[in-house]
N, C-alpha and C positions, 0 to 999 in steps of 0.2 A: 284452539288449544285442545290437545288430546290428552287423555289420561290413560296410563297403563292399567292393565287388568288388576295388578296388585294394588295400585293406588285406588282403583275403584272399590275393591274389596275393603280397603282400609277406610275409605269414605263411608261405605255402607255401615261398617261396624261403628264408626264415629256417629253417624246419623242415628242408628238404633240406640246408642247410649244417650245421646241428647234427647231423643224422643222419650225414652224411659224417664230421664231426669225431668223433662217437662211435665209428664203425667204425675210424677211424684210431687212436684211443686204445686200443680193444680189441686191435688188432694189436700196438701197442707193448707192452701188458701181456703179451700172449702171448710176444713176443720176450724180454722181461725174465725171465719165468718159465722159459723154455727155458734162458736163460743161467744162471739160478740153479740149475736142475737139473744143468747141466753142471758147475758149481762143486761141487755135492754129489757127483757121480760122480767128479770128480777127487780130492776129499778122500778118498772111500772107497777109491779105487784106491791112493792114497799110503799109507793105513792098511794096505791089504792086502799091500803089498810090503815093509813094514817088517820088519827083523830078519834080513837076510842075502840072499844071492844067490838069485834066483828065476827059474824058467823060466816064461815066459808065452806066450800066443798073442797076437800083435800084428796088429791089423787092417790090411790093405793095400788095402781097397776091394772093392766088389762082393760082399760077404759072404765074402771070402777072408781067410785068416790065414797068418802064418808063425810058427814058433817062434823065440823070442828069449830071451836070458838077460840079466837085469838085473844088471850087475856091481857097481854102487854104488847101492843103494836109499836112500842117505842124501842124495842130490841130485836135484833136479828142475829142469826149465826151464819157466818160466811166462811167458805173454805179459803185458806191462805196458801195451800200447797202441801204436798207430801202427805196427804190424808189428814191434815190438821185443820180444824175449824175453830174460830174464835167468836165470842159474843161481842157485838158492837151496838152502839145506838143506831137507830134507823138512819139518821143523817150520815153518820160515819160509814155505815155499810153502803149507802148510796154513793158516797165519795169514793170509797174503795172500788166499788163496781164500775164507776165511771172511769177511774184511772186504769183499771184492768182493760176496759173496753178501748180506751185510747191506745194502750200498749198493743192490743190485738190489731187495731187499725194500722199502727206503724209497722207491725209485722207483715200485714197483708200488703202494704205499700212496698216493702222491701222485696217480698216474694214476687210481686207483680213486675218489679224492675228486673229481677233475676230471670223470671219467665220470659220477659221481652228479649233479654240478651240471648237466652237459649233459643228462642224462636228465630232470632236473626241468624244464629249459627246454623240452624236447620235450613233456613232459606239459602244461605251461602252454599251449603253442601248441595242442595237441590240445583242451584245454578251451575255449579261445577259439574254435577252428574248429568245435567241436560246436555252438556257439551261432549260427554263421553261417547265415543264411537267404538263399539266393540271391533276387535280385529277381524278381518275378512277370513272366512274359512275355506 
């Protein structure tokens, strides 16, 4: 099977578009995975402060910390979206964070499926282009 030069150019443009889309999906997957990691870390922190007043080192930026005391380890403030945060019991906060992590995992699964489909299209285009023989000059 031969491909005309115009068809080859169209395939190249399509390939570049799919490749750009695949890179975008990969970045989205990475962002969701980082958010999931943050949820895990928050849950672990809430578990670690349970059971009474604790002194902790609190990060203030640039690798610097201050000592702080947690007076009420039974409450946490969590973000719920659009720059809004709410106070919840530690148990409710952990449940909300676990649910958020599950939703992030589902998003990663969906994006992985989409990425697999895009990768298949890229392979199909490569197969077609491998058969392309440029016209003799």
